[in-house]
PDB file of N, CA, C and O in Angstrom:
ATOM      1  N   MET A   1       7.598  -4.511  -0.370  1.00  0.00           N
ATOM      2  CA  MET A   1       8.169  -4.634   0.947  1.00  0.00           C
ATOM      3  C   MET A   1       7.053  -4.798   1.963  1.00  0.00           C
ATOM      4  O   MET A   1       5.969  -4.230   1.831  1.00  0.00           O
ATOM      5  N   SER A   2       7.345  -5.569   2.948  1.00  0.00           N
ATOM      6  CA  SER A   2       6.333  -5.803   3.973  1.00  0.00           C
ATOM      7  C   SER A   2       6.585  -4.915   5.181  1.00  0.00           C
ATOM      8  O   SER A   2       7.672  -4.368   5.368  1.00  0.00           O
ATOM      9  N   TYR A   3       5.563  -4.793   5.977  1.00  0.00           N
ATOM     10  CA  TYR A   3       5.697  -4.031   7.206  1.00  0.00           C
ATOM     11  C   TYR A   3       5.664  -4.991   8.376  1.00  0.00           C
ATOM     12  O   TYR A   3       5.384  -6.178   8.210  1.00  0.00           O
ATOM     13  N   CYS A   4       5.947  -4.485   9.536  1.00  0.00           N
ATOM     14  CA  CYS A   4       6.070  -5.328  10.716  1.00  0.00           C
ATOM     15  C   CYS A   4       4.700  -5.596  11.325  1.00  0.00           C
ATOM     16  O   CYS A   4       3.866  -4.694  11.407  1.00  0.00           O
ATOM     17  N   THR A   5       4.467  -6.826  11.750  1.00  0.00           N
ATOM     18  CA  THR A   5       3.226  -7.164  12.441  1.00  0.00           C
ATOM     19  C   THR A   5       3.539  -7.523  13.883  1.00  0.00           C
ATOM     20  O   THR A   5       3.562  -6.640  14.741  1.00  0.00           O
ATOM     21  N   ASP A   6       3.779  -8.782  14.168  1.00  0.00           N
ATOM     22  CA  ASP A   6       4.015  -9.196  15.542  1.00  0.00           C
ATOM     23  C   ASP A   6       5.464  -9.564  15.841  1.00  0.00           C
ATOM     24  O   ASP A   6       5.897  -9.461  16.988  1.00  0.00           O
ATOM     25  N   ASN A   7       6.209  -9.982  14.848  1.00  0.00           N
ATOM     26  CA  ASN A   7       7.558 -10.472  15.068  1.00  0.00           C
ATOM     27  C   ASN A   7       8.576  -9.392  14.713  1.00  0.00           C
ATOM     28  O   ASN A   7       8.884  -9.196  13.537  1.00  0.00           O
ATOM     29  N   TRP A   8       9.100  -8.690  15.719  1.00  0.00           N
ATOM     30  CA  TRP A   8      10.025  -7.582  15.480  1.00  0.00           C
ATOM     31  C   TRP A   8      11.327  -8.035  14.829  1.00  0.00           C
ATOM     32  O   TRP A   8      12.000  -7.236  14.177  1.00  0.00           O
ATOM     33  N   SER A   9      11.689  -9.303  14.995  1.00  0.00           N
ATOM     34  CA  SER A   9      12.955  -9.761  14.421  1.00  0.00           C
ATOM     35  C   SER A   9      12.905  -9.822  12.902  1.00  0.00           C
ATOM     36  O   SER A   9      13.955  -9.872  12.261  1.00  0.00           O
ATOM     37  N   THR A  10      11.720  -9.819  12.309  1.00  0.00           N
ATOM     38  CA  THR A  10      11.608  -9.881  10.851  1.00  0.00           C
ATOM     39  C   THR A  10      11.214  -8.539  10.239  1.00  0.00           C
ATOM     40  O   THR A  10      10.989  -8.464   9.031  1.00  0.00           O
ATOM     41  N   CYS A  11      11.126  -7.500  11.029  1.00  0.00           N
ATOM     42  CA  CYS A  11      10.757  -6.183  10.515  1.00  0.00           C
ATOM     43  C   CYS A  11      11.856  -5.622   9.620  1.00  0.00           C
ATOM     44  O   CYS A  11      13.043  -5.852   9.852  1.00  0.00           O
ATOM     45  N   LEU A  12      11.450  -4.900   8.619  1.00  0.00           N
ATOM     46  CA  LEU A  12      12.388  -4.328   7.657  1.00  0.00           C
ATOM     47  C   LEU A  12      13.389  -3.403   8.347  1.00  0.00           C
ATOM     48  O   LEU A  12      14.592  -3.502   8.103  1.00  0.00           O
ATOM     49  N   HIS A  13      12.905  -2.510   9.204  1.00  0.00           N
ATOM     50  CA  HIS A  13      13.811  -1.575   9.863  1.00  0.00           C
ATOM     51  C   HIS A  13      14.721  -2.280  10.875  1.00  0.00           C
ATOM     52  O   HIS A  13      15.839  -1.821  11.112  1.00  0.00           O
ATOM     53  N   THR A  14      14.270  -3.373  11.469  1.00  0.00           N
ATOM     54  CA  THR A  14      15.106  -4.139  12.391  1.00  0.00           C
ATOM     55  C   THR A  14      16.239  -4.813  11.630  1.00  0.00           C
ATOM     56  O   THR A  14      17.373  -4.856  12.109  1.00  0.00           O
ATOM     57  N   LYS A  15      15.941  -5.335  10.459  1.00  0.00           N
ATOM     58  CA  LYS A  15      16.988  -5.938   9.628  1.00  0.00           C
ATOM     59  C   LYS A  15      18.001  -4.883   9.173  1.00  0.00           C
ATOM     60  O   LYS A  15      19.197  -5.165   9.097  1.00  0.00           O
ATOM     61  N   LEU A  16      17.531  -3.678   8.872  1.00  0.00           N
ATOM     62  CA  LEU A  16      18.440  -2.597   8.491  1.00  0.00           C
ATOM     63  C   LEU A  16      19.405  -2.300   9.632  1.00  0.00           C
ATOM     64  O   LEU A  16      20.609  -2.173   9.408  1.00  0.00           O
ATOM     65  N   MET A  17      18.889  -2.188  10.854  1.00  0.00           N
ATOM     66  CA  MET A  17      19.747  -1.881  11.994  1.00  0.00           C
ATOM     67  C   MET A  17      20.726  -3.023  12.272  1.00  0.00           C
ATOM     68  O   MET A  17      21.868  -2.778  12.660  1.00  0.00           O
ATOM     69  N   SER A  18      20.292  -4.250  12.080  1.00  0.00           N
ATOM     70  CA  SER A  18      21.188  -5.394  12.249  1.00  0.00           C
ATOM     71  C   SER A  18      22.307  -5.349  11.210  1.00  0.00           C
ATOM     72  O   SER A  18      23.471  -5.579  11.537  1.00  0.00           O
ATOM     73  N   ASN A  19      21.957  -5.056   9.970  1.00  0.00           N
ATOM     74  CA  ASN A  19      22.968  -4.932   8.911  1.00  0.00           C
ATOM     75  C   ASN A  19      23.896  -3.759   9.174  1.00  0.00           C
ATOM     76  O   ASN A  19      25.076  -3.809   8.826  1.00  0.00           O
ATOM     77  N   MET A  20      23.371  -2.697   9.790  1.00  0.00           N
ATOM     78  CA  MET A  20      24.191  -1.537  10.110  1.00  0.00           C
ATOM     79  C   MET A  20      25.307  -1.940  11.073  1.00  0.00           C
ATOM     80  O   MET A  20      26.440  -1.476  10.948  1.00  0.00           O
ATOM     81  N   GLU A  21      24.984  -2.797  12.022  1.00  0.00           N
ATOM     82  CA  GLU A  21      25.982  -3.258  12.981  1.00  0.00           C
ATOM     83  C   GLU A  21      26.973  -4.234  12.346  1.00  0.00           C
ATOM     84  O   GLU A  21      28.167  -4.186  12.641  1.00  0.00           O
ATOM     85  N   ASN A  22      26.485  -5.109  11.486  1.00  0.00           N
ATOM     86  CA  ASN A  22      27.327  -6.162  10.927  1.00  0.00           C
ATOM     87  C   ASN A  22      28.106  -5.754   9.678  1.00  0.00           C
ATOM     88  O   ASN A  22      29.192  -6.278   9.426  1.00  0.00           O
ATOM     89  N   TYR A  23      27.560  -4.827   8.897  1.00  0.00           N
ATOM     90  CA  TYR A  23      28.165  -4.458   7.609  1.00  0.00           C
ATOM     91  C   TYR A  23      28.232  -2.945   7.458  1.00  0.00           C
ATOM     92  O   TYR A  23      27.816  -2.410   6.430  1.00  0.00           O
ATOM     93  N   ALA A  24      28.741  -2.258   8.451  1.00  0.00           N
ATOM     94  CA  ALA A  24      28.697  -0.794   8.511  1.00  0.00           C
ATOM     95  C   ALA A  24      29.222  -0.102   7.252  1.00  0.00           C
ATOM     96  O   ALA A  24      28.650   0.901   6.825  1.00  0.00           O
ATOM     97  N   GLN A  25      30.276  -0.606   6.663  1.00  0.00           N
ATOM     98  CA  GLN A  25      30.892   0.076   5.522  1.00  0.00           C
ATOM     99  C   GLN A  25      30.406  -0.404   4.160  1.00  0.00           C
ATOM    100  O   GLN A  25      30.811   0.143   3.135  1.00  0.00           O
ATOM    101  N   LYS A  26      29.554  -1.408   4.133  1.00  0.00           N
ATOM    102  CA  LYS A  26      29.030  -1.897   2.845  1.00  0.00           C
ATOM    103  C   LYS A  26      27.907  -0.993   2.358  1.00  0.00           C
ATOM    104  O   LYS A  26      27.233  -0.331   3.148  1.00  0.00           O
ATOM    105  N   VAL A  27      27.720  -0.979   1.050  1.00  0.00           N
ATOM    106  CA  VAL A  27      26.687  -0.142   0.444  1.00  0.00           C
ATOM    107  C   VAL A  27      25.303  -0.717   0.751  1.00  0.00           C
ATOM    108  O   VAL A  27      25.043  -1.899   0.522  1.00  0.00           O
ATOM    109  N   SER A  28      24.426   0.134   1.270  1.00  0.00           N
ATOM    110  CA  SER A  28      23.063  -0.307   1.569  1.00  0.00           C
ATOM    111  C   SER A  28      22.056   0.259   0.570  1.00  0.00           C
ATOM    112  O   SER A  28      21.074  -0.404   0.234  1.00  0.00           O
ATOM    113  N   ILE A  29      22.297   1.480   0.095  1.00  0.00           N
ATOM    114  CA  ILE A  29      21.390   2.126  -0.852  1.00  0.00           C
ATOM    115  C   ILE A  29      22.237   2.719  -1.963  1.00  0.00           C
ATOM    116  O   ILE A  29      23.236   3.393  -1.711  1.00  0.00           O
ATOM    117  N   GLU A  30      21.823   2.459  -3.192  1.00  0.00           N
ATOM    118  CA  GLU A  30      22.543   2.997  -4.340  1.00  0.00           C
ATOM    119  C   GLU A  30      21.535   3.466  -5.371  1.00  0.00           C
ATOM    120  O   GLU A  30      20.604   2.738  -5.716  1.00  0.00           O
ATOM    121  N   LEU A  31      21.720   4.676  -5.860  1.00  0.00           N
ATOM    122  CA  LEU A  31      20.856   5.223  -6.889  1.00  0.00           C
ATOM    123  C   LEU A  31      21.691   6.128  -7.780  1.00  0.00           C
ATOM    124  O   LEU A  31      22.297   7.096  -7.319  1.00  0.00           O
ATOM    125  N   ASP A  32      21.710   5.800  -9.045  1.00  0.00           N
ATOM    126  CA  ASP A  32      22.501   6.547 -10.023  1.00  0.00           C
ATOM    127  C   ASP A  32      23.950   6.658  -9.531  1.00  0.00           C
ATOM    128  O   ASP A  32      24.628   5.641  -9.378  1.00  0.00           O
ATOM    129  N   GLU A  33      24.418   7.854  -9.288  1.00  0.00           N
ATOM    130  CA  GLU A  33      25.801   8.070  -8.852  1.00  0.00           C
ATOM    131  C   GLU A  33      25.917   8.212  -7.340  1.00  0.00           C
ATOM    132  O   GLU A  33      27.015   8.441  -6.832  1.00  0.00           O
ATOM    133  N   GLN A  34      24.826   8.084  -6.615  1.00  0.00           N
ATOM    134  CA  GLN A  34      24.838   8.243  -5.167  1.00  0.00           C
ATOM    135  C   GLN A  34      24.785   6.884  -4.486  1.00  0.00           C
ATOM    136  O   GLN A  34      24.203   5.932  -5.006  1.00  0.00           O
ATOM    137  N   SER A  35      25.399   6.813  -3.319  1.00  0.00           N
ATOM    138  CA  SER A  35      25.289   5.599  -2.515  1.00  0.00           C
ATOM    139  C   SER A  35      25.494   5.958  -1.048  1.00  0.00           C
ATOM    140  O   SER A  35      26.143   6.951  -0.718  1.00  0.00           O
ATOM    141  N   LEU A  36      24.924   5.128  -0.177  1.00  0.00           N
ATOM    142  CA  LEU A  36      25.089   5.276   1.259  1.00  0.00           C
ATOM    143  C   LEU A  36      25.476   3.930   1.849  1.00  0.00           C
ATOM    144  O   LEU A  36      24.972   2.888   1.430  1.00  0.00           O
ATOM    145  N   SER A  37      26.369   3.961   2.816  1.00  0.00           N
ATOM    146  CA  SER A  37      26.726   2.738   3.527  1.00  0.00           C
ATOM    147  C   SER A  37      25.628   2.436   4.549  1.00  0.00           C
ATOM    148  O   SER A  37      24.756   3.266   4.805  1.00  0.00           O
ATOM    149  N   TYR A  38      25.686   1.241   5.125  1.00  0.00           N
ATOM    150  CA  TYR A  38      24.714   0.903   6.167  1.00  0.00           C
ATOM    151  C   TYR A  38      24.839   1.850   7.355  1.00  0.00           C
ATOM    152  O   TYR A  38      23.830   2.228   7.951  1.00  0.00           O
ATOM    153  N   ALA A  39      26.067   2.238   7.709  1.00  0.00           N
ATOM    154  CA  ALA A  39      26.266   3.159   8.831  1.00  0.00           C
ATOM    155  C   ALA A  39      25.635   4.520   8.528  1.00  0.00           C
ATOM    156  O   ALA A  39      24.956   5.090   9.383  1.00  0.00           O
ATOM    157  N   GLU A  40      25.851   5.040   7.327  1.00  0.00           N
ATOM    158  CA  GLU A  40      25.260   6.319   6.943  1.00  0.00           C
ATOM    159  C   GLU A  40      23.739   6.228   6.896  1.00  0.00           C
ATOM    160  O   GLU A  40      23.043   7.129   7.365  1.00  0.00           O
ATOM    161  N   THR A  41      23.231   5.144   6.332  1.00  0.00           N
ATOM    162  CA  THR A  41      21.787   4.949   6.253  1.00  0.00           C
ATOM    163  C   THR A  41      21.185   4.917   7.649  1.00  0.00           C
ATOM    164  O   THR A  41      20.180   5.579   7.910  1.00  0.00           O
ATOM    165  N   GLY A  42      21.795   4.148   8.547  1.00  0.00           N
ATOM    166  CA  GLY A  42      21.305   4.073   9.914  1.00  0.00           C
ATOM    167  C   GLY A  42      21.325   5.415  10.612  1.00  0.00           C
ATOM    168  O   GLY A  42      20.397   5.750  11.348  1.00  0.00           O
ATOM    169  N   TYR A  43      22.373   6.185  10.389  1.00  0.00           N
ATOM    170  CA  TYR A  43      22.484   7.510  10.994  1.00  0.00           C
ATOM    171  C   TYR A  43      21.348   8.425  10.541  1.00  0.00           C
ATOM    172  O   TYR A  43      20.681   9.048  11.366  1.00  0.00           O
ATOM    173  N   TYR A  44      21.133   8.503   9.237  1.00  0.00           N
ATOM    174  CA  TYR A  44      20.079   9.382   8.714  1.00  0.00           C
ATOM    175  C   TYR A  44      18.685   8.900   9.098  1.00  0.00           C
ATOM    176  O   TYR A  44      17.805   9.715   9.375  1.00  0.00           O
ATOM    177  N   VAL A  45      18.475   7.594   9.119  1.00  0.00           N
ATOM    178  CA  VAL A  45      17.179   7.047   9.517  1.00  0.00           C
ATOM    179  C   VAL A  45      16.903   7.385  10.976  1.00  0.00           C
ATOM    180  O   VAL A  45      15.789   7.783  11.316  1.00  0.00           O
ATOM    181  N   GLN A  46      17.897   7.232  11.836  1.00  0.00           N
ATOM    182  CA  GLN A  46      17.710   7.537  13.252  1.00  0.00           C
ATOM    183  C   GLN A  46      17.459   9.015  13.480  1.00  0.00           C
ATOM    184  O   GLN A  46      16.631   9.378  14.316  1.00  0.00           O
ATOM    185  N   ARG A  47      18.158   9.872  12.754  1.00  0.00           N
ATOM    186  CA  ARG A  47      17.926  11.329  12.883  1.00  0.00           C
ATOM    187  C   ARG A  47      16.511  11.695  12.457  1.00  0.00           C
ATOM    188  O   ARG A  47      15.827  12.455  13.143  1.00  0.00           O
ATOM    189  N   LEU A  48      16.075  11.157  11.329  1.00  0.00           N
ATOM    190  CA  LEU A  48      14.739  11.453  10.834  1.00  0.00           C
ATOM    191  C   LEU A  48      13.673  10.868  11.749  1.00  0.00           C
ATOM    192  O   LEU A  48      12.647  11.506  11.989  1.00  0.00           O
ATOM    193  N   ALA A  49      13.900   9.669  12.262  1.00  0.00           N
ATOM    194  CA  ALA A  49      12.951   9.041  13.186  1.00  0.00           C
ATOM    195  C   ALA A  49      12.813   9.884  14.449  1.00  0.00           C
ATOM    196  O   ALA A  49      11.703  10.073  14.946  1.00  0.00           O
ATOM    197  N   LEU A  50      13.919  10.387  14.968  1.00  0.00           N
ATOM    198  CA  LEU A  50      13.870  11.249  16.148  1.00  0.00           C
ATOM    199  C   LEU A  50      13.107  12.532  15.857  1.00  0.00           C
ATOM    200  O   LEU A  50      12.339  13.004  16.695  1.00  0.00           O
ATOM    201  N   ALA A  51      13.315  13.098  14.675  1.00  0.00           N
ATOM    202  CA  ALA A  51      12.573  14.305  14.289  1.00  0.00           C
ATOM    203  C   ALA A  51      11.075  14.012  14.212  1.00  0.00           C
ATOM    204  O   ALA A  51      10.262  14.838  14.627  1.00  0.00           O
ATOM    205  N   LEU A  52      10.705  12.846  13.686  1.00  0.00           N
ATOM    206  CA  LEU A  52       9.285  12.471  13.627  1.00  0.00           C
ATOM    207  C   LEU A  52       8.703  12.316  15.030  1.00  0.00           C
ATOM    208  O   LEU A  52       7.576  12.737  15.288  1.00  0.00           O
ATOM    209  N   LEU A  53       9.464  11.716  15.926  1.00  0.00           N
ATOM    210  CA  LEU A  53       8.990  11.522  17.300  1.00  0.00           C
ATOM    211  C   LEU A  53       8.767  12.845  18.023  1.00  0.00           C
ATOM    212  O   LEU A  53       7.935  12.929  18.927  1.00  0.00           O
ATOM    213  N   ASN A  54       9.506  13.872  17.627  1.00  0.00           N
ATOM    214  CA  ASN A  54       9.409  15.166  18.286  1.00  0.00           C
ATOM    215  C   ASN A  54       8.370  16.090  17.667  1.00  0.00           C
ATOM    216  O   ASN A  54       8.278  17.254  18.057  1.00  0.00           O
ATOM    217  N   THR A  55       7.586  15.600  16.712  1.00  0.00           N
ATOM    218  CA  THR A  55       6.550  16.419  16.098  1.00  0.00           C
ATOM    219  C   THR A  55       5.190  16.066  16.685  1.00  0.00           C
ATOM    220  O   THR A  55       5.014  14.997  17.269  1.00  0.00           O
ATOM    221  N   ASP A  56       4.244  16.962  16.528  1.00  0.00           N
ATOM    222  CA  ASP A  56       2.881  16.715  16.981  1.00  0.00           C
ATOM    223  C   ASP A  56       2.217  15.624  16.160  1.00  0.00           C
ATOM    224  O   ASP A  56       1.315  14.946  16.653  1.00  0.00           O
ATOM    225  N   LEU A  57       2.643  15.441  14.920  1.00  0.00           N
ATOM    226  CA  LEU A  57       2.041  14.426  14.055  1.00  0.00           C
ATOM    227  C   LEU A  57       2.187  13.032  14.633  1.00  0.00           C
ATOM    228  O   LEU A  57       1.308  12.187  14.462  1.00  0.00           O
ATOM    229  N   PHE A  58       3.289  12.791  15.313  1.00  0.00           N
ATOM    230  CA  PHE A  58       3.528  11.449  15.838  1.00  0.00           C
ATOM    231  C   PHE A  58       2.451  11.042  16.842  1.00  0.00           C
ATOM    232  O   PHE A  58       2.069   9.873  16.899  1.00  0.00           O
ATOM    233  N   HIS A  59       1.976  11.968  17.609  1.00  0.00           N
ATOM    234  CA  HIS A  59       1.033  11.648  18.671  1.00  0.00           C
ATOM    235  C   HIS A  59      -0.403  11.528  18.187  1.00  0.00           C
ATOM    236  O   HIS A  59      -1.281  11.145  18.960  1.00  0.00           O
ATOM    237  N   ARG A  60      -0.656  11.842  16.944  1.00  0.00           N
ATOM    238  CA  ARG A  60      -2.016  11.765  16.411  1.00  0.00           C
ATOM    239  C   ARG A  60      -2.365  10.389  15.853  1.00  0.00           C
ATOM    240  O   ARG A  60      -3.508  10.165  15.453  1.00  0.00           O
ATOM    241  N   HIS A  61      -1.423   9.479  15.817  1.00  0.00           N
ATOM    242  CA  HIS A  61      -1.640   8.119  15.316  1.00  0.00           C
ATOM    243  C   HIS A  61      -2.187   8.112  13.894  1.00  0.00           C
ATOM    244  O   HIS A  61      -3.123   7.376  13.581  1.00  0.00           O
ATOM    245  N   GLU A  62      -1.602   8.926  13.051  1.00  0.00           N
ATOM    246  CA  GLU A  62      -2.037   9.008  11.670  1.00  0.00           C
ATOM    247  C   GLU A  62      -1.044   8.314  10.748  1.00  0.00           C
ATOM    248  O   GLU A  62       0.096   8.044  11.125  1.00  0.00           O
ATOM    249  N   ILE A  63      -1.494   8.036   9.554  1.00  0.00           N
ATOM    250  CA  ILE A  63      -0.610   7.524   8.507  1.00  0.00           C
ATOM    251  C   ILE A  63       0.316   8.663   8.098  1.00  0.00           C
ATOM    252  O   ILE A  63      -0.118   9.809   7.977  1.00  0.00           O
ATOM    253  N   ILE A  64       1.580   8.352   7.886  1.00  0.00           N
ATOM    254  CA  ILE A  64       2.538   9.366   7.450  1.00  0.00           C
ATOM    255  C   ILE A  64       2.729   9.213   5.945  1.00  0.00           C
ATOM    256  O   ILE A  64       3.139   8.157   5.463  1.00  0.00           O
ATOM    257  N   TYR A  65       2.430  10.266   5.223  1.00  0.00           N
ATOM    258  CA  TYR A  65       2.600  10.287   3.768  1.00  0.00           C
ATOM    259  C   TYR A  65       3.953  10.881   3.439  1.00  0.00           C
ATOM    260  O   TYR A  65       4.421  11.793   4.120  1.00  0.00           O
ATOM    261  N   GLN A  66       4.574  10.371   2.407  1.00  0.00           N
ATOM    262  CA  GLN A  66       5.847  10.902   1.955  1.00  0.00           C
ATOM    263  C   GLN A  66       5.735  11.191   0.470  1.00  0.00           C
ATOM    264  O   GLN A  66       5.484  10.292  -0.333  1.00  0.00           O
ATOM    265  N   MET A  67       5.924  12.445   0.116  1.00  0.00           N
ATOM    266  CA  MET A  67       5.877  12.823  -1.294  1.00  0.00           C
ATOM    267  C   MET A  67       7.284  13.251  -1.709  1.00  0.00           C
ATOM    268  O   MET A  67       7.702  14.388  -1.488  1.00  0.00           O
ATOM    269  N   VAL A  68       7.985  12.321  -2.307  1.00  0.00           N
ATOM    270  CA  VAL A  68       9.365  12.555  -2.711  1.00  0.00           C
ATOM    271  C   VAL A  68       9.561  11.950  -4.087  1.00  0.00           C
ATOM    272  O   VAL A  68       9.092  10.845  -4.362  1.00  0.00           O
ATOM    273  N   THR A  69      10.250  12.670  -4.946  1.00  0.00           N
ATOM    274  CA  THR A  69      10.589  12.089  -6.242  1.00  0.00           C
ATOM    275  C   THR A  69      11.634  11.006  -6.029  1.00  0.00           C
ATOM    276  O   THR A  69      12.234  10.911  -4.959  1.00  0.00           O
ATOM    277  N   ARG A  70      11.843  10.204  -7.038  1.00  0.00           N
ATOM    278  CA  ARG A  70      12.807   9.107  -6.947  1.00  0.00           C
ATOM    279  C   ARG A  70      14.171   9.682  -6.571  1.00  0.00           C
ATOM    280  O   ARG A  70      14.800  10.404  -7.345  1.00  0.00           O
ATOM    281  N   SER A  71      14.606   9.341  -5.368  1.00  0.00           N
ATOM    282  CA  SER A  71      15.872   9.862  -4.852  1.00  0.00           C
ATOM    283  C   SER A  71      16.394   8.927  -3.778  1.00  0.00           C
ATOM    284  O   SER A  71      15.718   7.984  -3.367  1.00  0.00           O
ATOM    285  N   ILE A  72      17.585   9.201  -3.341  1.00  0.00           N
ATOM    286  CA  ILE A  72      18.187   8.385  -2.295  1.00  0.00           C
ATOM    287  C   ILE A  72      17.517   8.657  -0.946  1.00  0.00           C
ATOM    288  O   ILE A  72      17.618   7.839  -0.032  1.00  0.00           O
ATOM    289  N   GLU A  73      16.838   9.793  -0.813  1.00  0.00           N
ATOM    290  CA  GLU A  73      16.152  10.135   0.425  1.00  0.00           C
ATOM    291  C   GLU A  73      14.852   9.348   0.624  1.00  0.00           C
ATOM    292  O   GLU A  73      14.385   9.210   1.755  1.00  0.00           O
ATOM    293  N   LEU A  74      14.276   8.842  -0.442  1.00  0.00           N
ATOM    294  CA  LEU A  74      12.999   8.125  -0.346  1.00  0.00           C
ATOM    295  C   LEU A  74      13.067   6.931   0.601  1.00  0.00           C
ATOM    296  O   LEU A  74      12.234   6.843   1.503  1.00  0.00           O
ATOM    297  N   PRO A  75      14.024   5.999   0.441  1.00  0.00           N
ATOM    298  CA  PRO A  75      14.067   4.880   1.391  1.00  0.00           C
ATOM    299  C   PRO A  75      14.438   5.307   2.808  1.00  0.00           C
ATOM    300  O   PRO A  75      14.051   4.643   3.770  1.00  0.00           O
ATOM    301  N   LEU A  76      15.185   6.407   2.954  1.00  0.00           N
ATOM    302  CA  LEU A  76      15.501   6.891   4.300  1.00  0.00           C
ATOM    303  C   LEU A  76      14.222   7.282   5.032  1.00  0.00           C
ATOM    304  O   LEU A  76      14.043   6.934   6.200  1.00  0.00           O
ATOM    305  N   GLY A  77      13.339   7.998   4.355  1.00  0.00           N
ATOM    306  CA  GLY A  77      12.065   8.378   4.948  1.00  0.00           C
ATOM    307  C   GLY A  77      11.204   7.175   5.252  1.00  0.00           C
ATOM    308  O   GLY A  77      10.567   7.109   6.303  1.00  0.00           O
ATOM    309  N   MET A  78      11.183   6.226   4.339  1.00  0.00           N
ATOM    310  CA  MET A  78      10.393   5.015   4.536  1.00  0.00           C
ATOM    311  C   MET A  78      10.867   4.245   5.769  1.00  0.00           C
ATOM    312  O   MET A  78      10.058   3.840   6.603  1.00  0.00           O
ATOM    313  N   PHE A  79      12.182   4.044   5.879  1.00  0.00           N
ATOM    314  CA  PHE A  79      12.725   3.332   7.033  1.00  0.00           C
ATOM    315  C   PHE A  79      12.457   4.091   8.332  1.00  0.00           C
ATOM    316  O   PHE A  79      12.157   3.474   9.354  1.00  0.00           O
ATOM    317  N   ALA A  80      12.561   5.418   8.305  1.00  0.00           N
ATOM    318  CA  ALA A  80      12.312   6.211   9.513  1.00  0.00           C
ATOM    319  C   ALA A  80      10.858   6.080   9.960  1.00  0.00           C
ATOM    320  O   ALA A  80      10.578   5.975  11.154  1.00  0.00           O
ATOM    321  N   ILE A  81       9.949   6.086   9.014  1.00  0.00           N
ATOM    322  CA  ILE A  81       8.527   5.936   9.341  1.00  0.00           C
ATOM    323  C   ILE A  81       8.263   4.572   9.956  1.00  0.00           C
ATOM    324  O   ILE A  81       7.530   4.462  10.938  1.00  0.00           O
ATOM    325  N   TYR A  82       8.856   3.536   9.385  1.00  0.00           N
ATOM    326  CA  TYR A  82       8.726   2.188   9.966  1.00  0.00           C
ATOM    327  C   TYR A  82       9.347   2.133  11.360  1.00  0.00           C
ATOM    328  O   TYR A  82       8.808   1.487  12.258  1.00  0.00           O
ATOM    329  N   THR A  83      10.474   2.808  11.538  1.00  0.00           N
ATOM    330  CA  THR A  83      11.185   2.779  12.820  1.00  0.00           C
ATOM    331  C   THR A  83      10.346   3.357  13.950  1.00  0.00           C
ATOM    332  O   THR A  83      10.399   2.862  15.076  1.00  0.00           O
ATOM    333  N   VAL A  84       9.570   4.402  13.661  1.00  0.00           N
ATOM    334  CA  VAL A  84       8.735   5.000  14.716  1.00  0.00           C
ATOM    335  C   VAL A  84       7.394   4.287  14.846  1.00  0.00           C
ATOM    336  O   VAL A  84       6.541   4.704  15.629  1.00  0.00           O
ATOM    337  N   GLY A  85       7.205   3.217  14.083  1.00  0.00           N
ATOM    338  CA  GLY A  85       6.007   2.409  14.241  1.00  0.00           C
ATOM    339  C   GLY A  85       4.772   2.943  13.549  1.00  0.00           C
ATOM    340  O   GLY A  85       3.651   2.659  13.969  1.00  0.00           O
ATOM    341  N   ARG A  86       4.962   3.703  12.509  1.00  0.00           N
ATOM    342  CA  ARG A  86       3.833   4.254  11.777  1.00  0.00           C
ATOM    343  C   ARG A  86       3.660   3.548  10.439  1.00  0.00           C
ATOM    344  O   ARG A  86       4.521   2.786   9.997  1.00  0.00           O
ATOM    345  N   ILE A  87       2.534   3.821   9.814  1.00  0.00           N
ATOM    346  CA  ILE A  87       2.232   3.268   8.501  1.00  0.00           C
ATOM    347  C   ILE A  87       2.805   4.207   7.453  1.00  0.00           C
ATOM    348  O   ILE A  87       2.584   5.417   7.505  1.00  0.00           O
ATOM    349  N   TYR A  88       3.536   3.650   6.508  1.00  0.00           N
ATOM    350  CA  TYR A  88       4.140   4.423   5.424  1.00  0.00           C
ATOM    351  C   TYR A  88       3.234   4.404   4.218  1.00  0.00           C
ATOM    352  O   TYR A  88       2.702   3.361   3.838  1.00  0.00           O
ATOM    353  N   PHE A  89       3.061   5.567   3.619  1.00  0.00           N
ATOM    354  CA  PHE A  89       2.289   5.662   2.381  1.00  0.00           C
ATOM    355  C   PHE A  89       3.045   6.599   1.457  1.00  0.00           C
ATOM    356  O   PHE A  89       3.112   7.801   1.712  1.00  0.00           O
ATOM    357  N   GLY A  90       3.607   6.069   0.398  1.00  0.00           N
ATOM    358  CA  GLY A  90       4.380   6.882  -0.542  1.00  0.00           C
ATOM    359  C   GLY A  90       3.499   7.482  -1.616  1.00  0.00           C
ATOM    360  O   GLY A  90       2.605   6.820  -2.144  1.00  0.00           O
ATOM    361  N   LEU A  91       3.753   8.724  -1.932  1.00  0.00           N
ATOM    362  CA  LEU A  91       3.038   9.428  -2.985  1.00  0.00           C
ATOM    363  C   LEU A  91       4.022   9.828  -4.069  1.00  0.00           C
ATOM    364  O   LEU A  91       5.139  10.255  -3.776  1.00  0.00           O
ATOM    365  N   ASN A  92       3.610   9.692  -5.319  1.00  0.00           N
ATOM    366  CA  ASN A  92       4.431  10.110  -6.442  1.00  0.00           C
ATOM    367  C   ASN A  92       4.030  11.521  -6.830  1.00  0.00           C
ATOM    368  O   ASN A  92       2.898  11.731  -7.266  1.00  0.00           O
ATOM    369  N   PRO A  93       4.920  12.499  -6.687  1.00  0.00           N
ATOM    370  CA  PRO A  93       4.568  13.882  -7.006  1.00  0.00           C
ATOM    371  C   PRO A  93       4.339  14.118  -8.492  1.00  0.00           C
ATOM    372  O   PRO A  93       3.796  15.153  -8.878  1.00  0.00           O
ATOM    373  N   ASP A  94       4.748  13.166  -9.332  1.00  0.00           N
ATOM    374  CA  ASP A  94       4.555  13.320 -10.774  1.00  0.00           C
ATOM    375  C   ASP A  94       3.181  12.884 -11.237  1.00  0.00           C
ATOM    376  O   ASP A  94       2.811  13.117 -12.388  1.00  0.00           O
ATOM    377  N   GLU A  95       2.414  12.249 -10.350  1.00  0.00           N
ATOM    378  CA  GLU A  95       1.090  11.764 -10.735  1.00  0.00           C
ATOM    379  C   GLU A  95      -0.004  12.536 -10.048  1.00  0.00           C
ATOM    380  O   GLU A  95      -1.184  12.256 -10.260  1.00  0.00           O
TER     381      GLU A  95
END
């Protein structure tokens, strides 16, 4: 997956929000027996993004690391990090 550079219309998180408006009830994330619609995904991403904005970490201009096992929460964190304009770096806790 790519990250956003200069053109906000092609950013991954911008496309997610556009799909949230156009396809609210369609499945956006599916893993094993779990799934989230675009509306649910957008809701959780926005909540997490707001939580990130309200932390001291946001103001330090640092890379945000995410250490999560393979789960439905992993892409939510990734999208939230992109939404607040930070660099995402995923870590595998099994390695």
